[in-house]
Structures are given as structure tokens and as C-alpha cells.
Backbone as JSON, one array per atom type, in Angstrom:
{
  "sequence": "MYIYNVTLNIDESIHEEWLEWIKEHIPQVLSTGKFEKATLTRVLVEEEMGGVTYSVQYKTNSRESLDAYYKEDADRLRNEGLKRFADKVLSFRTELQIIDEYSVSFNKPE",
  "N": [[46.7, 4.5, -12.63], [48.39, 1.93, -14.33], [48.26, -1.07, -16.25], [50.39, -3.42, -17.52], [49.91, -5.96, -19.49], [50.74, -9.26, -20.21], [49.96, -11.88, -22.2], [50.31, -15.31, -22.51], [50.7, -18.28, -24.37], [51.59, -21.48, -23.68], [53.44, -24.17, -24.89], [52.7, -27.52, -24.14], [54.85, -29.26, -23.88], [56.95, -27.88, -22.77], [55.97, -26.76, -20.53], [56.3, -27.05, -17.62], [59.03, -26.34, -17.28], [58.96, -23.73, -18.29], [57.22, -22.53, -16.44], [58.74, -22.56, -14.08], [60.78, -20.87, -14.93], [59.38, -18.42, -15.46], [58.7, -17.63, -12.93], [61.08, -16.75, -11.99], [61.65, -14.8, -13.81], [59.68, -12.77, -13.53], [60.35, -11.4, -11.02], [62.73, -10.26, -12.0], [61.81, -8.43, -13.89], [60.36, -6.75, -12.17], [62.51, -5.78, -10.7], [63.53, -3.78, -12.26], [62.46, -1.46, -11.4], [60.35, -0.18, -12.55], [57.78, -1.06, -12.17], [55.28, -1.66, -9.66], [54.04, -3.93, -8.76], [53.25, -7.35, -9.54], [51.19, -9.83, -11.06], [50.65, -13.21, -11.53], [48.64, -15.2, -13.46], [46.61, -18.03, -14.32], [44.97, -18.71, -17.3], [41.72, -19.8, -17.63], [40.23, -20.64, -19.77], [40.15, -23.02, -22.31], [42.3, -23.25, -25.06], [41.84, -23.66, -28.58], [44.11, -24.36, -29.99], [45.52, -25.73, -28.15], [47.9, -26.26, -25.47], [48.89, -24.33, -22.55], [47.59, -21.47, -21.05], [48.62, -18.33, -19.79], [48.49, -15.25, -17.92], [50.35, -12.41, -17.25], [50.36, -9.71, -15.17], [51.58, -6.61, -14.87], [51.83, -3.89, -12.72], [51.83, -0.35, -12.68], [52.26, 3.03, -11.58], [52.5, 5.14, -13.34], [52.41, 6.43, -16.68], [54.79, 7.21, -17.71], [56.66, 5.54, -16.45], [56.01, 3.09, -17.61], [56.6, 3.65, -20.31], [59.36, 4.11, -20.02], [60.17, 1.55, -19.29], [59.71, 0.16, -21.72], [61.6, 1.47, -23.33], [64.08, 1.11, -21.99], [64.33, -1.53, -20.95], [62.64, -3.61, -21.96], [63.23, -5.01, -24.46], [65.61, -6.46, -23.88], [64.78, -8.11, -21.71], [62.63, -9.53, -22.85], [63.95, -10.91, -24.89], [65.43, -12.84, -23.51], [63.57, -14.83, -22.83], [62.69, -15.51, -25.41], [65.01, -16.6, -26.58], [65.33, -18.86, -25.04], [62.92, -20.37, -25.21], [61.9, -20.16, -27.76], [59.83, -20.98, -30.41], [57.92, -22.21, -28.85], [56.37, -20.77, -27.22], [53.75, -18.53, -27.43], [52.9, -15.14, -27.52], [51.14, -12.13, -26.54], [50.8, -8.63, -25.98], [49.17, -6.24, -23.89], [48.12, -3.0, -23.06], [46.66, -1.49, -20.28], [44.57, 0.92, -18.72], [43.69, 1.79, -15.52], [40.63, 2.98, -14.54], [38.69, 3.25, -12.49], [38.44, 1.65, -9.3], [36.72, -0.86, -7.52], [35.35, -2.34, -4.59], [33.92, -4.88, -2.53], [32.61, -4.81, 0.64], [31.8, -6.67, 3.43], [29.59, -6.37, 6.03], [29.61, -7.48, 9.3], [27.05, -8.61, 11.42], [26.53, -7.11, 14.61]],
  "CA": [[47.41, 3.24, -12.56], [48.45, 1.23, -15.61], [48.6, -2.5, -16.22], [51.05, -3.98, -18.69], [49.47, -7.35, -19.45], [51.35, -10.16, -21.18], [49.25, -13.14, -22.26], [51.22, -16.27, -23.12], [50.26, -19.65, -24.54], [52.79, -22.29, -23.5], [53.37, -25.54, -25.37], [52.72, -28.44, -22.99], [56.14, -29.95, -23.79], [57.9, -27.07, -21.97], [55.17, -26.06, -19.54], [56.91, -27.03, -16.29], [60.27, -25.56, -17.35], [58.57, -22.34, -18.45], [56.63, -22.05, -15.19], [59.87, -22.27, -13.18], [61.48, -19.7, -15.47], [58.61, -17.18, -15.32], [58.74, -17.24, -11.51], [62.35, -16.03, -11.85], [61.6, -13.66, -14.73], [58.84, -11.69, -12.98], [61.15, -10.55, -10.14], [63.69, -9.5, -12.79], [61.07, -7.28, -14.43], [60.09, -5.85, -11.04], [63.76, -5.16, -10.25], [63.83, -2.59, -13.08], [61.94, -0.3, -10.7], [59.3, 0.46, -13.34], [56.48, -1.59, -11.76], [55.13, -1.83, -8.22], [53.44, -5.22, -8.41], [52.95, -8.23, -10.67], [50.3, -10.94, -10.75], [50.69, -14.31, -12.49], [47.37, -15.93, -13.44], [46.38, -19.03, -15.36], [43.72, -18.48, -18.02], [40.97, -21.04, -17.48], [39.62, -21.01, -21.04], [41.03, -23.87, -23.1], [42.5, -22.78, -26.42], [41.74, -24.69, -29.61], [45.45, -24.77, -30.39], [46.13, -26.48, -27.06], [48.81, -25.52, -24.61], [48.4, -23.75, -21.3], [47.66, -20.03, -21.22], [48.82, -17.53, -18.59], [48.54, -13.8, -18.03], [51.16, -11.73, -16.24], [49.92, -8.32, -15.12], [52.52, -5.74, -14.16], [51.14, -2.64, -12.41], [52.66, 0.83, -12.48], [51.47, 4.23, -11.31], [52.63, 6.21, -14.33], [52.67, 6.14, -18.1], [56.23, 7.44, -17.91], [57.37, 4.32, -16.03], [55.78, 2.08, -18.65], [57.4, 4.05, -21.48], [60.77, 3.89, -19.69], [60.39, 0.1, -19.38], [59.85, -0.18, -23.14], [62.84, 2.05, -23.86], [65.31, 0.69, -21.3], [64.41, -2.9, -20.44], [61.75, -4.61, -22.57], [63.88, -5.88, -25.46], [66.55, -7.37, -23.2], [64.06, -9.11, -20.92], [61.87, -10.38, -23.77], [64.86, -11.78, -25.63], [65.83, -13.98, -22.68], [62.55, -15.87, -23.01], [62.68, -15.94, -26.81], [66.16, -17.48, -26.81], [65.18, -20.11, -24.29], [61.73, -21.16, -25.55], [61.67, -19.98, -29.2], [58.46, -21.06, -30.93], [57.07, -22.98, -27.94], [55.57, -19.8, -26.46], [53.15, -17.46, -28.21], [52.49, -14.11, -26.56], [50.76, -10.79, -26.98], [50.83, -7.66, -24.89], [48.08, -5.28, -23.86], [48.23, -1.95, -22.05], [45.37, -1.13, -19.7], [44.58, 2.02, -17.76], [42.64, 1.63, -14.53], [39.84, 4.19, -14.41], [38.16, 3.19, -11.13], [38.46, 0.34, -8.66], [35.63, -1.04, -6.59], [35.43, -3.55, -3.78], [32.73, -5.16, -1.74], [32.92, -5.13, 2.03], [30.68, -7.28, 4.11], [29.48, -5.98, 7.43], [29.13, -8.53, 10.19], [26.13, -8.08, 12.46], [27.15, -7.05, 15.95]],
  "C": [[47.3, 2.58, -13.93], [48.8, -0.23, -15.37], [49.22, -2.85, -17.57], [50.79, -5.47, -18.63], [50.15, -8.14, -20.56], [50.6, -11.48, -21.09], [50.11, -14.11, -23.07], [50.58, -17.64, -23.22], [51.51, -20.51, -24.6], [52.56, -23.7, -24.02], [53.52, -26.5, -24.19], [54.07, -29.13, -22.81], [57.16, -29.18, -22.94], [57.21, -26.38, -20.8], [55.85, -25.96, -18.18], [58.19, -26.2, -16.26], [59.95, -24.07, -17.46], [58.03, -21.76, -17.14], [57.72, -21.74, -14.16], [60.57, -20.99, -13.62], [60.7, -18.41, -15.22], [58.6, -16.7, -13.87], [60.07, -16.59, -11.15], [62.33, -14.74, -12.67], [60.81, -12.48, -14.15], [59.62, -10.82, -11.99], [62.21, -9.74, -10.88], [63.02, -8.26, -13.4], [60.79, -6.28, -13.32], [61.36, -5.12, -10.59], [64.18, -3.97, -11.12], [63.36, -1.32, -12.39], [60.8, 0.4, -11.44], [57.89, 0.04, -12.91], [56.46, -1.8, -10.25], [54.71, -3.24, -7.84], [53.24, -6.04, -9.69], [52.07, -9.38, -10.19], [50.4, -11.96, -11.89], [49.39, -15.08, -12.36], [47.34, -16.96, -14.56], [45.02, -18.74, -15.98], [42.97, -19.81, -18.06], [40.24, -21.48, -18.74], [40.61, -21.86, -21.82], [41.09, -23.35, -24.54], [42.39, -23.94, -27.41], [43.1, -25.22, -30.01], [46.15, -25.59, -29.32], [47.05, -25.61, -26.25], [48.12, -25.02, -23.35], [48.62, -22.25, -21.41], [47.74, -19.33, -19.86], [48.73, -16.04, -18.94], [49.43, -13.29, -16.9], [50.78, -10.26, -16.31], [50.88, -7.53, -14.24], [51.83, -4.39, -13.95], [52.14, -1.53, -12.14], [51.77, 2.05, -12.3], [51.55, 5.27, -12.42], [52.89, 5.67, -15.73], [54.16, 6.28, -18.38], [57.05, 6.2, -17.52], [57.21, 3.22, -17.08], [56.6, 2.39, -19.89], [58.89, 3.82, -21.23], [61.1, 2.4, -19.73], [60.58, -0.31, -20.83], [61.21, 0.26, -23.68], [64.1, 1.4, -23.28], [65.44, -0.81, -21.04], [63.7, -3.97, -21.27], [62.46, -5.55, -23.54], [64.79, -6.91, -24.81], [65.8, -8.48, -22.47], [63.22, -10.04, -21.78], [62.78, -11.38, -24.48], [65.33, -12.98, -24.83], [64.85, -15.14, -22.86], [62.52, -16.4, -24.42], [63.83, -16.9, -27.1], [65.94, -18.85, -26.19], [64.04, -20.99, -24.82], [61.31, -21.05, -27.01], [60.19, -20.04, -29.56], [57.52, -21.88, -30.06], [56.18, -22.08, -27.08], [55.05, -18.74, -27.44], [52.66, -16.41, -27.21], [51.96, -12.87, -27.27], [50.63, -9.91, -25.75], [49.7, -6.65, -25.04], [48.37, -4.26, -22.77], [46.82, -1.59, -21.59], [45.55, 0.05, -18.76], [43.41, 1.81, -16.81], [41.94, 2.98, -14.37], [39.31, 4.31, -12.98], [38.34, 1.78, -10.61], [37.36, 0.29, -7.62], [35.88, -2.29, -5.78], [34.16, -3.69, -2.98], [33.21, -5.47, -0.34], [31.65, -5.65, 2.67], [30.68, -6.88, 5.58], [28.93, -7.15, 8.24], [28.16, -7.93, 11.19], [26.8, -8.13, 13.82], [26.25, -7.62, 16.99]]
}
């Protein structure tokens, strides 16, 4: 499993507008068929530069799907946000590969 993570710092002047937009944008990315799931999270660490920081994590089962996203869809979908918000959003992208997943289950006494 792979995670395509996009971390974004949003200028407070456009925060609400951006948040509405990203909730429309994520389904557009998912509609490419390259990802199975996406998670939108707010980063709780305050940045010195200000603004509000978010992470969007798109999950896919194959490296091929991620590569196909870059080749077929990424530029078009990124440009929509760039045109709309210009220099009010700073972002960087990270690729992650899940090696193992663990969970804790709690047993209730019977």
C-alpha cells in the first residue's frame, strides 16, 4: 500500500474558502480511479509563518496507480488549486510505502 501525502499551509485570509474547495477537490482526485481512499487531517503544530496546515493522504494499492496519477491527472488537478489560490497556499508532497500495519484490540471480560 502507498500513501501520496500532500501537506498544505493555508493563509488564514482564504482558509474557509479553501476548506470548502478541498472537500470538492478530494472526490475529484478519487474519481480518477487511482486511489482507494483519502483522509483530510489538520496538522496541530502551529507554524512560525502562521496559517493553518492540513495533510491530505491518498491511499493506493500499487506503485503503478500512483505513477499513472502523476502521468495522467496530477498536473491538471494541481493547476486548478494554483489558479484559484495562487500564493496563498504552500504545499509539498511526500510518497510513503506502508510496510506493516498494527492495531490494538481490547478484550472485554465475559
